[in-house]
C-alpha positions as CSV (number, residue, x, y, z in Angstrom):
1,M,0.0,0.0,0.0
2,R,2.8,2.4,0.8
3,Y,4.4,1.7,-2.6
4,F,1.2,2.7,-4.4
5,S,0.7,5.7,-2.1
6,N,4.2,7.0,-2.8
7,R,3.9,6.3,-6.5
8,R,0.6,8.3,-6.6
9,Q,2.1,11.2,-4.7
10,G,5.1,11.2,-7.1
11,E,2.8,11.2,-10.1
12,Q,0.8,14.0,-8.6
13,R,3.9,16.1,-8.0
14,V,5.0,15.6,-11.6
15,M,1.5,16.6,-12.8
16,T,1.6,19.7,-10.6
17,G,5.0,20.6,-11.9
18,L,3.9,20.2,-15.5
19,L,0.8,22.4,-14.9
20,K,2.9,25.1,-13.2
21,T,5.4,25.1,-16.1
22,E,2.6,25.3,-18.6
23,R,1.0,28.3,-16.9
24,M,4.4,30.1,-16.7
25,L,4.9,29.6,-20.4
26,D,1.4,30.7,-21.1
27,R,2.1,33.9,-19.2
28,F,5.1,34.5,-21.4
29,S,3.0,34.1,-24.5
30,D,0.4,36.4,-23.0
31,G,3.1,39.0,-22.5
32,V,4.3,38.7,-26.1
33,G,0.7,39.0,-27.3
34,A,0.2,42.1,-25.1
35,L,3.3,43.7,-26.6
36,S,2.0,42.9,-30.1
37,A,-1.3,44.6,-29.2
38,I,0.4,47.7,-27.7
39,L,2.3,48.2,-31.0
40,M,-1.0,48.8,-32.7
41,V,-1.2,52.2,-31.0
42,P,1.9,53.7,-32.6
43,L,1.0,52.0,-35.9
44,V,-2.5,53.7,-36.0
45,A,-0.9,57.0,-34.9
46,N,1.7,56.7,-37.6
47,V,-0.9,56.0,-40.3
48,F,-3.0,58.9,-39.2
49,Y,0.0,61.3,-39.3
50,D,1.0,60.0,-42.7
51,V,-2.5,60.5,-44.1
52,V,-2.8,64.0,-42.7
53,M,0.6,65.1,-43.9
54,R,0.1,63.6,-47.4
55,Y,-3.4,64.8,-48.2
56,L,-3.7,68.0,-46.2
57,L,-0.1,69.4,-46.2
58,N,1.1,67.7,-49.4
59,D,4.2,66.4,-47.5
60,V,5.5,62.8,-47.8
61,S,7.9,61.2,-45.3
62,I,9.7,58.1,-46.6
63,G,10.8,57.3,-43.0
64,M,7.3,57.4,-41.6
65,Q,6.0,55.2,-44.4
66,E,8.8,52.7,-43.7
67,L,8.0,52.8,-40.0
68,E,4.5,51.7,-40.9
69,W,5.6,48.4,-42.3
70,H,8.2,48.0,-39.6
71,L,5.5,48.2,-37.0
72,Y,3.1,46.0,-38.9
73,S,5.9,43.4,-39.3
74,A,6.7,43.4,-35.6
75,I,3.0,43.1,-34.7
76,F,2.5,40.1,-37.1
77,L,5.7,38.3,-36.1
78,L,5.1,38.7,-32.3
79,G,1.5,37.7,-32.7
80,I,2.4,34.3,-34.0
81,A,3.5,33.1,-30.5
82,Y,0.3,34.3,-28.8
83,T,-1.9,32.8,-31.6
84,L,-0.2,29.4,-31.0
85,K,-0.9,29.7,-27.3
86,A,-4.5,30.6,-28.0
87,D,-4.8,27.8,-30.5
88,G,-5.9,30.4,-33.1
89,H,-4.0,29.1,-36.1
90,V,-6.0,27.6,-38.9
91,R,-6.3,23.9,-38.8
92,V,-7.1,21.9,-42.0
93,D,-8.1,18.4,-40.9
94,V,-11.0,16.0,-41.2
95,I,-10.0,13.5,-38.5
96,H,-8.6,15.5,-35.6
97,E,-11.9,16.9,-34.3
98,R,-13.6,13.4,-34.5
99,L,-11.1,11.8,-32.1
100,D,-11.3,11.8,-28.3
101,A,-9.3,14.2,-26.2
102,R,-6.3,11.8,-25.6
103,W,-5.8,11.2,-29.3
104,R,-6.1,14.9,-30.2
105,A,-3.5,15.6,-27.5
106,L,-1.1,13.0,-28.9
107,I,-1.5,14.4,-32.4
108,D,-0.7,17.9,-31.1
109,M,2.4,16.6,-29.3
110,C,3.7,14.8,-32.4
111,G,3.0,17.9,-34.6
112,T,4.9,20.1,-32.2
113,V,8.0,17.9,-32.2
114,I,8.0,17.0,-35.9
115,F,7.0,20.3,-37.4
116,I,6.9,23.3,-35.1
117,W,10.2,22.9,-33.3
118,P,12.4,22.1,-36.3
119,F,10.8,24.9,-38.3
120,C,11.3,27.5,-35.5
121,L,14.9,26.4,-35.0
122,L,15.6,26.8,-38.8
123,I,14.0,30.2,-39.1
124,A,15.6,31.5,-35.9
125,Y,19.1,30.2,-37.0
126,F,19.0,31.6,-40.5
127,G,17.1,34.7,-39.4
128,L,19.9,35.5,-37.0
129,E,22.5,35.3,-39.7
130,F,20.2,37.5,-41.8
131,A,20.1,40.2,-39.1
132,Q,23.8,39.9,-38.3
133,G,24.7,40.5,-41.9
134,A,22.6,43.7,-41.9
135,Y,24.3,44.8,-38.7
136,R,27.8,44.1,-39.9
137,I,27.4,46.1,-43.1
138,G,25.4,48.9,-41.4
139,E,22.5,48.3,-43.8
140,T,20.1,51.2,-44.1
141,S,17.0,52.0,-46.2
142,G,17.7,52.2,-50.0
143,D,15.4,55.2,-50.3
144,P,16.5,58.8,-49.5
145,G,15.1,59.8,-46.1
146,G,14.4,56.2,-45.1
147,L,15.1,54.6,-41.8
148,P,18.6,53.5,-40.7
149,Y,19.5,50.4,-38.7
150,R,17.7,47.9,-41.0
151,W,19.1,45.1,-38.7
152,V,16.5,46.1,-36.1
153,I,13.5,45.0,-38.1
154,K,15.4,42.0,-39.5
155,G,16.3,41.0,-36.0
156,M,12.6,40.6,-35.3
157,I,12.6,37.4,-37.4
158,P,14.8,35.3,-35.1
159,L,13.4,37.0,-32.0
160,S,9.8,36.2,-33.0
161,F,10.5,32.6,-33.8
162,A,12.4,32.2,-30.6
163,C,9.2,33.4,-28.9
164,V,7.2,30.9,-30.9
165,L,9.6,28.1,-29.9
166,I,9.0,29.0,-26.2
167,S,5.3,29.2,-26.7
168,S,5.3,25.9,-28.4
169,V,6.8,24.3,-25.4
170,G,3.8,25.5,-23.4
171,F,1.5,24.2,-26.2
172,F,3.3,20.8,-26.0
173,L,2.9,20.7,-22.2
174,R,-0.8,21.6,-22.4
175,A,-1.3,18.6,-24.8
176,L,0.8,16.4,-22.5
177,N,-1.3,17.4,-19.5
178,E,-4.5,16.7,-21.4
179,F,-3.1,13.3,-22.5
180,L,-2.1,12.3,-19.0
181,G,-5.3,13.8,-17.6
182,S,-7.5,11.7,-20.0
183,K,-5.4,8.7,-19.1
184,G,-6.0,9.4,-15.5
185,D,-9.7,9.6,-15.9
186,A,-9.7,6.3,-17.7
187,N,-7.9,4.7,-14.8
188,N,-10.2,6.4,-12.3
189,T,-7.4,8.3,-10.6
190,G,-9.6,11.3,-9.9
191,P,-7.2,13.9,-8.5
192,M,-4.5,12.9,-11.1
193,S,-6.6,14.4,-13.9
194,A,-4.9,17.5,-15.4
195,N,-8.1,18.7,-16.7
196,T,-9.7,18.6,-13.3
197,T,-6.7,20.4,-11.8
198,R,-6.9,23.1,-14.4
199,R,-10.7,23.6,-13.9
200,N,-10.3,23.8,-10.1
201,S,-7.3,26.2,-10.3
202,P,-7.9,29.9,-9.6
């Protein structure tokens, strides 16, 4: 009896640790998503300024126009990590939704390991070389009056996919917790269920 009691306590500690790690990574993804949303404010202000200057004062600023797509790129790239956490990316499947929770979680874990992690590592690695090259040569805008320091926006590529990689670990842990929780329900382990733990958590 003591063996089974100790084993159950050990399993519960593992589940608790997984849930805490998942929540910590989810908070990171939420922070990246909040930063992406905040960048919408200067983007809207920039567009408003550009429209007023162009159509009312007949004045065009190349730098302000470039800043628009710089901000838009940053918003889009940073938003990928949060969208993964929120499970908001488009899914094209005909089988996944018909499976039970345990099989769906297993598919999500396999997809994360086989597709998301290698893709993020490749983009982050080559994106870093891309940004470093721009920094070494002091790349600036090719248009007169454009923005300097082109490496800053190019550096958003490896940074954003590093964020996606971190967020995908949380996505993997969420699927793992669901997989173990479903297994626990099947074995009538009650408190071992990750889903029950998540529902009861504040």
